[in-house]
A tleap script that builds the chain and sets N, CA, C and O, in Angstrom:
source leaprc.protein.ff14SB
mol = sequence {
  NMET THR GLU ALA LYS LYS PRO ARG GLN LEU
  HIE VAL VAL LEU ASN GLU ALA SER THR ALA
  ALA PHE ASP SER ILE SER ALA LYS LEU LYS
  GLU THR ALA PRO TYR VAL ARG LEU GLN PRO
  SER HIE PHE VAL SER PHE LEU VAL SER ASP
  TYR LEU ALA CYS HIE PHE GLU SER GLU MET
  ASP ILE LEU ILE ALA GLU PHE PHE ASP PHE
  ASP ALA PHE TYR GLU HIE ALA ARG LYS ALA
  ALA LYS GLY LYS PRO ASN PHE VAL GLU LEU
  MET ALA ASP ALA LEU ILE GLN ALA GLN ARG
  ILE LYS LYS LYS GLY ARG ARG LYS PRO ALA
  PRO GLU LYS SER THR ALA GLY ASP ALA CALA
}
set mol.1.N position { 87.285 142.685 92.712 }
set mol.1.CA position { 87.408 141.368 93.296 }
set mol.1.C position { 87.330 140.337 92.179 }
set mol.1.O position { 86.427 140.385 91.343 }
set mol.2.N position { 88.270 139.414 92.166 }
set mol.2.CA position { 88.258 138.383 91.136 }
set mol.2.C position { 87.430 137.195 91.610 }
set mol.2.O position { 87.430 136.826 92.785 }
set mol.3.N position { 86.737 136.624 90.658 }
set mol.3.CA position { 85.893 135.478 90.963 }
set mol.3.C position { 86.727 134.200 90.858 }
set mol.3.O position { 87.496 134.026 89.913 }
set mol.4.N position { 86.568 133.321 91.829 }
set mol.4.CA position { 87.315 132.058 91.817 }
set mol.4.C position { 86.840 131.211 90.645 }
set mol.4.O position { 85.643 131.111 90.375 }
set mol.5.N position { 87.797 130.604 89.959 }
set mol.5.CA position { 87.448 129.737 88.845 }
set mol.5.C position { 86.809 128.456 89.363 }
set mol.5.O position { 87.245 127.881 90.361 }
set mol.6.N position { 85.789 128.034 88.676 }
set mol.6.CA position { 85.134 126.778 89.024 }
set mol.6.C position { 86.016 125.634 88.526 }
set mol.6.O position { 86.463 125.650 87.379 }
set mol.7.N position { 86.268 124.640 89.382 }
set mol.7.CA position { 87.115 123.520 88.939 }
set mol.7.C position { 86.499 122.818 87.719 }
set mol.7.O position { 85.288 122.610 87.639 }
set mol.8.N position { 87.357 122.472 86.802 }
set mol.8.CA position { 86.919 121.720 85.623 }
set mol.8.C position { 86.727 120.265 86.036 }
set mol.8.O position { 87.594 119.676 86.681 }
set mol.9.N position { 85.615 119.704 85.669 }
set mol.9.CA position { 85.339 118.327 86.045 }
set mol.9.C position { 85.779 117.378 84.945 }
set mol.9.O position { 85.436 117.545 83.775 }
set mol.10.N position { 86.549 116.376 85.352 }
set mol.10.CA position { 86.963 115.301 84.469 }
set mol.10.C position { 86.476 114.009 85.088 }
set mol.10.O position { 86.498 113.854 86.309 }
set mol.11.N position { 86.046 113.100 84.272 }
set mol.11.CA position { 85.631 111.789 84.766 }
set mol.11.C position { 86.827 110.863 84.634 }
set mol.11.O position { 87.228 110.501 83.528 }
set mol.12.N position { 87.391 110.484 85.765 }
set mol.12.CA position { 88.579 109.631 85.776 }
set mol.12.C position { 88.176 108.272 86.319 }
set mol.12.O position { 87.606 108.172 87.405 }
set mol.13.N position { 88.473 107.233 85.566 }
set mol.13.CA position { 88.181 105.874 86.002 }
set mol.13.C position { 89.506 105.151 86.190 }
set mol.13.O position { 90.323 105.082 85.272 }
set mol.14.N position { 89.707 104.621 87.372 }
set mol.14.CA position { 90.938 103.885 87.662 }
set mol.14.C position { 90.731 102.408 87.349 }
set mol.14.O position { 89.665 101.850 87.610 }
set mol.15.N position { 91.756 101.788 86.791 }
set mol.15.CA position { 91.677 100.346 86.562 }
set mol.15.C position { 91.797 99.635 87.901 }
set mol.15.O position { 92.001 100.272 88.935 }
set mol.16.N position { 91.671 98.319 87.879 }
set mol.16.CA position { 91.658 97.537 89.117 }
set mol.16.C position { 92.949 97.715 89.925 }
set mol.16.O position { 92.902 97.897 91.141 }
set mol.17.N position { 94.090 97.662 89.252 }
set mol.17.CA position { 95.369 97.809 89.949 }
set mol.17.C position { 95.514 99.200 90.566 }
set mol.17.O position { 96.008 99.334 91.686 }
set mol.18.N position { 95.093 100.222 89.850 }
set mol.18.CA position { 95.199 101.588 90.370 }
set mol.18.C position { 94.228 101.819 91.525 }
set mol.18.O position { 94.543 102.543 92.469 }
set mol.19.N position { 93.053 101.207 91.449 }
set mol.19.CA position { 92.098 101.309 92.545 }
set mol.19.C position { 92.669 100.653 93.798 }
set mol.19.O position { 92.557 101.196 94.897 }
set mol.20.N position { 93.279 99.486 93.628 }
set mol.20.CA position { 93.910 98.799 94.763 }
set mol.20.C position { 95.057 99.635 95.323 }
set mol.20.O position { 95.244 99.699 96.538 }
set mol.21.N position { 95.820 100.272 94.448 }
set mol.21.CA position { 96.931 101.124 94.893 }
set mol.21.C position { 96.393 102.320 95.687 }
set mol.21.O position { 96.946 102.669 96.730 }
set mol.22.N position { 95.324 102.943 95.200 }
set mol.22.CA position { 94.712 104.062 95.923 }
set mol.22.C position { 94.231 103.605 97.300 }
set mol.22.O position { 94.469 104.279 98.302 }
set mol.23.N position { 93.555 102.458 97.343 }
set mol.23.CA position { 93.057 101.936 98.620 }
set mol.23.C position { 94.215 101.672 99.588 }
set mol.23.O position { 94.099 101.938 100.784 }
set mol.24.N position { 95.321 101.153 99.074 }
set mol.24.CA position { 96.494 100.879 99.898 }
set mol.24.C position { 97.092 102.180 100.439 }
set mol.24.O position { 97.438 102.269 101.617 }
set mol.25.N position { 97.209 103.175 99.577 }
set mol.25.CA position { 97.740 104.481 99.990 }
set mol.25.C position { 96.834 105.092 101.057 }
set mol.25.O position { 97.305 105.596 102.076 }
set mol.26.N position { 95.543 105.039 100.806 }
set mol.26.CA position { 94.571 105.604 101.741 }
set mol.26.C position { 94.658 104.922 103.102 }
set mol.26.O position { 94.667 105.588 104.137 }
set mol.27.N position { 94.723 103.587 103.096 }
set mol.27.CA position { 94.810 102.840 104.357 }
set mol.27.C position { 96.097 103.170 105.109 }
set mol.27.O position { 96.082 103.351 106.327 }
set mol.28.N position { 97.203 103.246 104.382 }
set mol.28.CA position { 98.497 103.542 105.012 }
set mol.28.C position { 98.507 104.953 105.602 }
set mol.28.O position { 99.020 105.164 106.701 }
set mol.29.N position { 97.943 105.914 104.876 }
set mol.29.CA position { 97.875 107.281 105.393 }
set mol.29.C position { 97.017 107.353 106.652 }
set mol.29.O position { 97.388 108.008 107.626 }
set mol.30.N position { 95.869 106.675 106.629 }
set mol.30.CA position { 94.975 106.687 107.796 }
set mol.30.C position { 95.612 105.972 108.985 }
set mol.30.O position { 95.389 106.354 110.134 }
set mol.31.N position { 96.400 104.940 108.710 }
set mol.31.CA position { 97.098 104.216 109.769 }
set mol.31.C position { 98.185 105.099 110.390 }
set mol.31.O position { 98.358 105.128 111.609 }
set mol.32.N position { 98.911 105.818 109.530 }
set mol.32.CA position { 100.005 106.669 109.976 }
set mol.32.C position { 99.500 107.960 110.619 }
set mol.32.O position { 100.020 108.407 111.642 }
set mol.33.N position { 98.483 108.542 110.002 }
set mol.33.CA position { 97.943 109.816 110.482 }
set mol.33.C position { 96.412 109.759 110.407 }
set mol.33.O position { 95.833 110.174 109.402 }
set mol.34.N position { 95.752 109.255 111.450 }
set mol.34.CA position { 94.303 109.049 111.401 }
set mol.34.C position { 93.497 110.332 111.208 }
set mol.34.O position { 92.302 110.264 110.919 }
set mol.35.N position { 94.107 111.468 111.359 }
set mol.35.CA position { 93.433 112.748 111.200 }
set mol.35.C position { 93.441 113.232 109.744 }
set mol.35.O position { 92.927 114.313 109.455 }
set mol.36.N position { 94.011 112.451 108.831 }
set mol.36.CA position { 94.048 112.813 107.413 }
set mol.36.C position { 92.754 112.350 106.741 }
set mol.36.O position { 92.309 111.218 106.934 }
set mol.37.N position { 92.169 113.231 105.962 }
set mol.37.CA position { 90.982 112.884 105.190 }
set mol.37.C position { 91.376 112.892 103.722 }
set mol.37.O position { 91.740 113.935 103.177 }
set mol.38.N position { 91.305 111.754 103.095 }
set mol.38.CA position { 91.749 111.610 101.710 }
set mol.38.C position { 90.527 111.471 100.799 }
set mol.38.O position { 89.834 110.454 100.814 }
set mol.39.N position { 90.285 112.507 100.016 }
set mol.39.CA position { 89.189 112.465 99.051 }
set mol.39.C position { 89.796 112.161 97.680 }
set mol.39.O position { 90.757 112.814 97.271 }
set mol.40.N position { 89.247 111.176 96.968 }
set mol.40.CA position { 89.840 110.753 95.693 }
set mol.40.C position { 90.092 111.886 94.706 }
set mol.40.O position { 91.162 111.945 94.102 }
set mol.41.N position { 89.136 112.780 94.532 }
set mol.41.CA position { 89.332 113.841 93.538 }
set mol.41.C position { 90.443 114.805 93.955 }
set mol.41.O position { 91.210 115.259 93.105 }
set mol.42.N position { 90.542 115.120 95.231 }
set mol.42.CA position { 91.615 115.998 95.689 }
set mol.42.C position { 92.962 115.297 95.596 }
set mol.42.O position { 93.977 115.918 95.280 }
set mol.43.N position { 92.960 113.996 95.874 }
set mol.43.CA position { 94.199 113.224 95.798 }
set mol.43.C position { 94.715 113.183 94.363 }
set mol.43.O position { 95.905 113.396 94.130 }
set mol.44.N position { 93.843 112.914 93.406 }
set mol.44.CA position { 94.258 112.870 91.992 }
set mol.44.C position { 94.702 114.261 91.539 }
set mol.44.O position { 95.676 114.387 90.797 }
set mol.45.N position { 94.001 115.296 91.975 }
set mol.45.CA position { 94.411 116.666 91.630 }
set mol.45.C position { 95.809 116.959 92.155 }
set mol.45.O position { 96.631 117.542 91.448 }
set mol.46.N position { 96.082 116.557 93.394 }
set mol.46.CA position { 97.418 116.739 93.965 }
set mol.46.C position { 98.460 115.984 93.147 }
set mol.46.O position { 99.506 116.537 92.805 }
set mol.47.N position { 98.173 114.713 92.831 }
set mol.47.CA position { 99.149 113.906 92.083 }
set mol.47.C position { 99.469 114.532 90.725 }
set mol.47.O position { 100.634 114.595 90.332 }
set mol.48.N position { 98.460 114.985 90.019 }
set mol.48.CA position { 98.682 115.570 88.689 }
set mol.48.C position { 99.496 116.855 88.803 }
set mol.48.O position { 100.461 117.043 88.063 }
set mol.49.N position { 99.116 117.733 89.718 }
set mol.49.CA position { 99.842 119.000 89.886 }
set mol.49.C position { 101.271 118.761 90.357 }
set mol.49.O position { 102.205 119.391 89.860 }
set mol.50.N position { 101.444 117.853 91.314 }
set mol.50.CA position { 102.766 117.548 91.830 }
set mol.50.C position { 103.639 116.905 90.751 }
set mol.50.O position { 104.822 117.223 90.630 }
set mol.51.N position { 103.051 116.005 89.975 }
set mol.51.CA position { 103.805 115.349 88.906 }
set mol.51.C position { 104.287 116.382 87.888 }
set mol.51.O position { 105.434 116.341 87.444 }
set mol.52.N position { 103.407 117.298 87.529 }
set mol.52.CA position { 103.795 118.337 86.577 }
set mol.52.C position { 104.953 119.169 87.123 }
set mol.52.O position { 105.911 119.461 86.406 }
set mol.53.N position { 104.857 119.542 88.380 }
set mol.53.CA position { 105.885 120.399 88.973 }
set mol.53.C position { 107.211 119.669 89.208 }
set mol.53.O position { 108.277 120.269 89.066 }
set mol.54.N position { 107.157 118.396 89.564 }
set mol.54.CA position { 108.373 117.712 90.021 }
set mol.54.C position { 108.933 116.648 89.079 }
set mol.54.O position { 110.123 116.341 89.148 }
set mol.55.N position { 108.112 116.084 88.206 }
set mol.55.CA position { 108.569 114.927 87.441 }
set mol.55.C position { 108.347 114.999 85.930 }
set mol.55.O position { 109.009 114.288 85.174 }
set mol.56.N position { 107.441 115.834 85.496 }
set mol.56.CA position { 107.007 115.825 84.099 }
set mol.56.C position { 108.162 115.978 83.113 }
set mol.56.O position { 108.308 115.166 82.199 }
set mol.57.N position { 108.973 117.000 83.289 }
set mol.57.CA position { 110.063 117.257 82.343 }
set mol.57.C position { 111.079 116.118 82.322 }
set mol.57.O position { 111.530 115.700 81.255 }
set mol.58.N position { 111.435 115.621 83.497 }
set mol.58.CA position { 112.464 114.581 83.559 }
set mol.58.C position { 111.945 113.220 83.098 }
set mol.58.O position { 112.737 112.349 82.740 }
set mol.59.N position { 110.638 113.030 83.103 }
set mol.59.CA position { 110.068 111.746 82.703 }
set mol.59.C position { 109.286 111.820 81.391 }
set mol.59.O position { 108.459 110.955 81.103 }
set mol.60.N position { 109.554 112.848 80.612 }
set mol.60.CA position { 108.843 113.025 79.338 }
set mol.60.C position { 108.999 111.802 78.434 }
set mol.60.O position { 108.023 111.362 77.825 }
set mol.61.N position { 110.206 111.248 78.336 }
set mol.61.CA position { 110.428 110.078 77.483 }
set mol.61.C position { 109.600 108.879 77.942 }
set mol.61.O position { 109.112 108.105 77.120 }
set mol.62.N position { 109.446 108.731 79.247 }
set mol.62.CA position { 108.636 107.631 79.780 }
set mol.62.C position { 107.174 107.817 79.397 }
set mol.62.O position { 106.511 106.866 78.981 }
set mol.63.N position { 106.673 109.035 79.537 }
set mol.63.CA position { 105.275 109.298 79.164 }
set mol.63.C position { 105.043 109.056 77.676 }
set mol.63.O position { 104.036 108.466 77.285 }
set mol.64.N position { 105.974 109.511 76.857 }
set mol.64.CA position { 105.844 109.303 75.412 }
set mol.64.C position { 105.808 107.809 75.110 }
set mol.64.O position { 105.013 107.358 74.285 }
set mol.65.N position { 106.663 107.048 75.776 }
set mol.65.CA position { 106.693 105.597 75.548 }
set mol.65.C position { 105.419 104.918 76.044 }
set mol.65.O position { 104.896 104.025 75.376 }
set mol.66.N position { 104.923 105.325 77.192 }
set mol.66.CA position { 103.730 104.701 77.763 }
set mol.66.C position { 102.477 104.970 76.940 }
set mol.66.O position { 101.587 104.122 76.868 }
set mol.67.N position { 102.402 106.141 76.321 }
set mol.67.CA position { 101.198 106.517 75.580 }
set mol.67.C position { 101.462 106.611 74.076 }
set mol.67.O position { 100.756 107.310 73.349 }
set mol.68.N position { 102.479 105.903 73.634 }
set mol.68.CA position { 102.891 105.902 72.235 }
set mol.68.C position { 101.790 105.310 71.348 }
set mol.68.O position { 101.267 104.230 71.624 }
set mol.69.N position { 101.452 106.033 70.288 }
set mol.69.CA position { 100.452 105.571 69.314 }
set mol.69.C position { 101.208 105.227 68.037 }
set mol.69.O position { 101.551 106.107 67.247 }
set mol.70.N position { 101.462 103.941 67.846 }
set mol.70.CA position { 102.250 103.511 66.705 }
set mol.70.C position { 101.601 103.918 65.390 }
set mol.70.O position { 102.299 104.346 64.471 }
set mol.71.N position { 100.289 103.796 65.278 }
set mol.71.CA position { 99.611 104.150 64.025 }
set mol.71.C position { 99.833 105.622 63.671 }
set mol.71.O position { 100.123 105.952 62.521 }
set mol.72.N position { 99.695 106.505 64.664 }
set mol.72.CA position { 99.900 107.935 64.417 }
set mol.72.C position { 101.367 108.213 64.074 }
set mol.72.O position { 101.656 109.013 63.184 }
set mol.73.N position { 102.286 107.556 64.776 }
set mol.73.CA position { 103.709 107.725 64.514 }
set mol.73.C position { 104.051 107.275 63.095 }
set mol.73.O position { 104.740 107.977 62.356 }
set mol.74.N position { 103.559 106.098 62.730 }
set mol.74.CA position { 103.827 105.539 61.403 }
set mol.74.C position { 103.241 106.436 60.311 }
set mol.74.O position { 103.885 106.685 59.291 }
set mol.75.N position { 102.021 106.917 60.532 }
set mol.75.CA position { 101.380 107.791 59.535 }
set mol.75.C position { 102.165 109.088 59.372 }
set mol.75.O position { 102.348 109.566 58.252 }
set mol.76.N position { 102.628 109.657 60.476 }
set mol.76.CA position { 103.430 110.880 60.423 }
set mol.76.C position { 104.725 110.628 59.637 }
set mol.76.O position { 105.111 111.431 58.787 }
set mol.77.N position { 105.385 109.503 59.932 }
set mol.77.CA position { 106.634 109.157 59.241 }
set mol.77.C position { 106.374 108.904 57.757 }
set mol.77.O position { 107.175 109.299 56.910 }
set mol.78.N position { 105.264 108.251 57.445 }
set mol.78.CA position { 104.929 107.953 56.049 }
set mol.78.C position { 104.699 109.241 55.259 }
set mol.78.O position { 105.170 109.376 54.130 }
set mol.79.N position { 103.976 110.180 55.854 }
set mol.79.CA position { 103.724 111.455 55.177 }
set mol.79.C position { 105.017 112.231 54.975 }
set mol.79.O position { 105.208 112.855 53.931 }
set mol.80.N position { 105.909 112.199 55.968 }
set mol.80.CA position { 107.178 112.912 55.861 }
set mol.80.C position { 108.077 112.283 54.791 }
set mol.80.O position { 108.844 112.988 54.134 }
set mol.81.N position { 107.984 110.963 54.615 }
set mol.81.CA position { 108.854 110.258 53.666 }
set mol.81.C position { 108.257 110.186 52.259 }
set mol.81.O position { 108.963 109.890 51.295 }
set mol.82.N position { 106.967 110.455 52.148 }
set mol.82.CA position { 106.277 110.312 50.864 }
set mol.82.C position { 106.947 111.149 49.760 }
set mol.82.O position { 107.204 112.341 49.927 }
set mol.83.N position { 107.215 110.487 48.641 }
set mol.83.CA position { 107.794 111.164 47.478 }
set mol.83.C position { 109.300 111.314 47.524 }
set mol.83.O position { 109.895 111.809 46.567 }
set mol.84.N position { 109.922 110.907 48.593 }
set mol.84.CA position { 111.376 111.025 48.686 }
set mol.84.C position { 112.022 109.772 48.099 }
set mol.84.O position { 111.470 108.678 48.215 }
set mol.85.N position { 113.179 109.924 47.474 }
set mol.85.CA position { 113.817 108.764 46.827 }
set mol.85.C position { 114.250 107.667 47.812 }
set mol.85.O position { 114.376 106.506 47.423 }
set mol.86.N position { 114.470 108.018 49.049 }
set mol.86.CA position { 114.895 107.042 50.052 }
set mol.86.C position { 113.736 106.657 50.980 }
set mol.86.O position { 113.937 106.438 52.175 }
set mol.87.N position { 112.531 106.579 50.423 }
set mol.87.CA position { 111.318 106.281 51.189 }
set mol.87.C position { 111.478 105.018 52.043 }
set mol.87.O position { 111.189 105.041 53.239 }
set mol.88.N position { 111.928 103.934 51.446 }
set mol.88.CA position { 112.047 102.657 52.166 }
set mol.88.C position { 113.021 102.798 53.339 }
set mol.88.O position { 112.743 102.320 54.439 }
set mol.89.N position { 114.138 103.440 53.110 }
set mol.89.CA position { 115.119 103.642 54.171 }
set mol.89.C position { 114.540 104.494 55.296 }
set mol.89.O position { 114.754 104.201 56.472 }
set mol.90.N position { 113.804 105.553 54.936 }
set mol.90.CA position { 113.194 106.416 55.944 }
set mol.90.C position { 112.160 105.653 56.775 }
set mol.90.O position { 112.067 105.853 57.986 }
set mol.91.N position { 111.392 104.790 56.133 }
set mol.91.CA position { 110.387 104.014 56.861 }
set mol.91.C position { 111.050 102.976 57.761 }
set mol.91.O position { 110.577 102.724 58.869 }
set mol.92.N position { 112.130 102.380 57.296 }
set mol.92.CA position { 112.868 101.426 58.130 }
set mol.92.C position { 113.439 102.143 59.359 }
set mol.92.O position { 113.396 101.614 60.470 }
set mol.93.N position { 113.965 103.332 59.151 }
set mol.93.CA position { 114.483 104.124 60.264 }
set mol.93.C position { 113.360 104.480 61.250 }
set mol.93.O position { 113.570 104.503 62.462 }
set mol.94.N position { 112.176 104.756 60.712 }
set mol.94.CA position { 111.029 105.085 61.570 }
set mol.94.C position { 110.665 103.891 62.456 }
set mol.94.O position { 110.333 104.068 63.628 }
set mol.95.N position { 110.725 102.695 61.909 }
set mol.95.CA position { 110.428 101.499 62.712 }
set mol.95.C position { 111.458 101.317 63.825 }
set mol.95.O position { 111.104 100.964 64.950 }
set mol.96.N position { 112.716 101.555 63.517 }
set mol.96.CA position { 113.776 101.467 64.531 }
set mol.96.C position { 113.555 102.524 65.607 }
set mol.96.O position { 113.703 102.250 66.798 }
set mol.97.N position { 113.202 103.724 65.183 }
set mol.97.CA position { 112.949 104.801 66.137 }
set mol.97.C position { 111.753 104.459 67.035 }
set mol.97.O position { 111.778 104.738 68.234 }
set mol.98.N position { 110.717 103.861 66.460 }
set mol.98.CA position { 109.548 103.473 67.246 }
set mol.98.C position { 109.935 102.457 68.318 }
set mol.98.O position { 109.459 102.534 69.451 }
set mol.99.N position { 110.790 101.513 67.964 }
set mol.99.CA position { 111.250 100.524 68.945 }
set mol.99.C position { 112.037 101.183 70.070 }
set mol.99.O position { 111.888 100.810 71.234 }
set mol.100.N position { 112.860 102.146 69.736 }
set mol.100.CA position { 113.643 102.864 70.757 }
set mol.100.C position { 112.726 103.633 71.703 }
set mol.100.O position { 112.951 103.664 72.913 }
set mol.101.N position { 111.699 104.246 71.143 }
set mol.101.CA position { 110.752 105.002 71.972 }
set mol.101.C position { 110.056 104.063 72.953 }
set mol.101.O position { 109.966 104.361 74.144 }
set mol.102.N position { 109.569 102.939 72.458 }
set mol.102.CA position { 108.842 101.992 73.304 }
set mol.102.C position { 109.717 101.409 74.407 }
set mol.102.O position { 109.213 101.104 75.487 }
set mol.103.N position { 111.005 101.247 74.164 }
set mol.103.CA position { 111.909 100.682 75.169 }
set mol.103.C position { 112.068 101.599 76.382 }
set mol.103.O position { 112.493 101.143 77.443 }
set mol.104.N position { 111.735 102.873 76.241 }
set mol.104.CA position { 111.892 103.822 77.342 }
set mol.104.C position { 110.731 103.781 78.323 }
set mol.104.O position { 110.747 104.488 79.331 }
set mol.105.N position { 109.728 102.963 78.041 }
set mol.105.CA position { 108.577 102.872 78.927 }
set mol.105.C position { 108.945 102.309 80.285 }
set mol.105.O position { 109.900 101.543 80.415 }
set mol.106.N position { 108.201 102.683 81.268 }
set mol.106.CA position { 108.460 102.224 82.631 }
set mol.106.C position { 107.902 100.824 82.836 }
set mol.106.O position { 108.555 99.969 83.433 }
set mol.107.N position { 106.700 100.595 82.342 }
set mol.107.CA position { 106.069 99.286 82.512 }
set mol.107.C position { 106.405 98.410 81.326 }
set mol.107.O position { 106.219 98.802 80.174 }
set mol.108.N position { 106.890 97.253 81.610 }
set mol.108.CA position { 107.207 96.303 80.547 }
set mol.108.C position { 105.992 95.421 80.312 }
set mol.108.O position { 105.290 95.082 81.265 }
set mol.109.N position { 105.723 95.039 79.060 }
set mol.109.CA position { 104.571 94.190 78.787 }
set mol.109.C position { 104.703 92.855 79.508 }
set mol.109.O position { 105.789 92.284 79.605 }
set mol.110.N position { 103.567 92.372 80.013 }
set mol.110.CA position { 103.561 91.081 80.701 }
set mol.110.C position { 103.779 89.977 79.675 }
set mol.110.O position { 103.286 90.067 78.550 }
set mol.111.N position { 104.512 88.938 80.055 }
set mol.111.CA position { 104.706 87.837 79.104 }
set mol.111.C position { 103.371 87.167 78.820 }
set mol.111.O position { 102.513 87.046 79.695 }
set mol.112.N position { 103.219 86.736 77.580 }
set mol.112.CA position { 101.970 86.091 77.191 }
set mol.112.C position { 101.864 84.741 77.863 }
set mol.112.O position { 102.832 83.986 77.951 }
set mol.113.N position { 100.665 84.458 78.334 }
set mol.113.CA position { 100.427 83.162 78.982 }
set mol.113.C position { 100.127 82.138 77.904 }
set mol.113.O position { 99.339 82.394 76.993 }
set mol.114.N position { 100.751 80.992 78.010 }
set mol.114.CA position { 100.478 79.950 77.037 }
set mol.114.C position { 99.292 79.135 77.514 }
set mol.114.O position { 99.079 78.962 78.714 }
set mol.115.N position { 98.537 78.646 76.576 }
set mol.115.CA position { 97.394 77.816 76.898 }
set mol.115.C position { 97.747 76.373 76.575 }
set mol.115.O position { 98.728 76.107 75.882 }
set mol.116.N position { 96.947 75.449 77.076 }
set mol.116.CA position { 97.236 74.027 76.873 }
set mol.116.C position { 97.274 73.672 75.393 }
set mol.116.O position { 98.005 72.764 74.999 }
set mol.117.N position { 96.503 74.367 74.569 }
set mol.117.CA position { 96.464 74.095 73.134 }
set mol.117.C position { 97.690 74.595 72.410 }
set mol.117.O position { 97.919 74.211 71.263 }
set mol.118.N position { 98.508 75.462 73.056 }
set mol.118.CA position { 99.684 76.020 72.401 }
set mol.118.C position { 100.863 75.055 72.386 }
set mol.118.O position { 101.750 75.170 71.540 }
set mol.119.N position { 100.878 74.110 73.311 }
set mol.119.CA position { 102.024 73.202 73.411 }
set mol.119.C position { 102.048 72.294 72.208 }
set mol.119.O position { 101.061 71.627 71.900 }
set mol.120.N position { 103.180 72.269 71.526 }
set mol.120.CA position { 103.294 71.393 70.347 }
set mol.120.C position { 104.681 70.838 70.262 }
set mol.120.O position { 104.986 70.078 69.343 }
savepdb mol mol.pdb
quit
């Protein structure tokens, strides 16, 4: 007889917008089907497993863009270009590539709010 694996515990904290989205989903589900019991940890487990099965491969570029670490990317490019005669060109290409990666993100950065002191 095989022993069931104990679930691995992760501490997941949702930001304000995600918490509001969860509350909205929960309310809509309860309104539509009052017999549904939605537990946050089971819901997140479902979302992660479902995303992996149905969306992960097709949305890989979006994930890379959303969680892009420019410092790590730049350091990797710098190490790869180090000592090569076309170092400057390779680094310029790396910056262009970084911009292309970031453009594939799903969420666009919010425009910066101007303050009264900025007007000139």
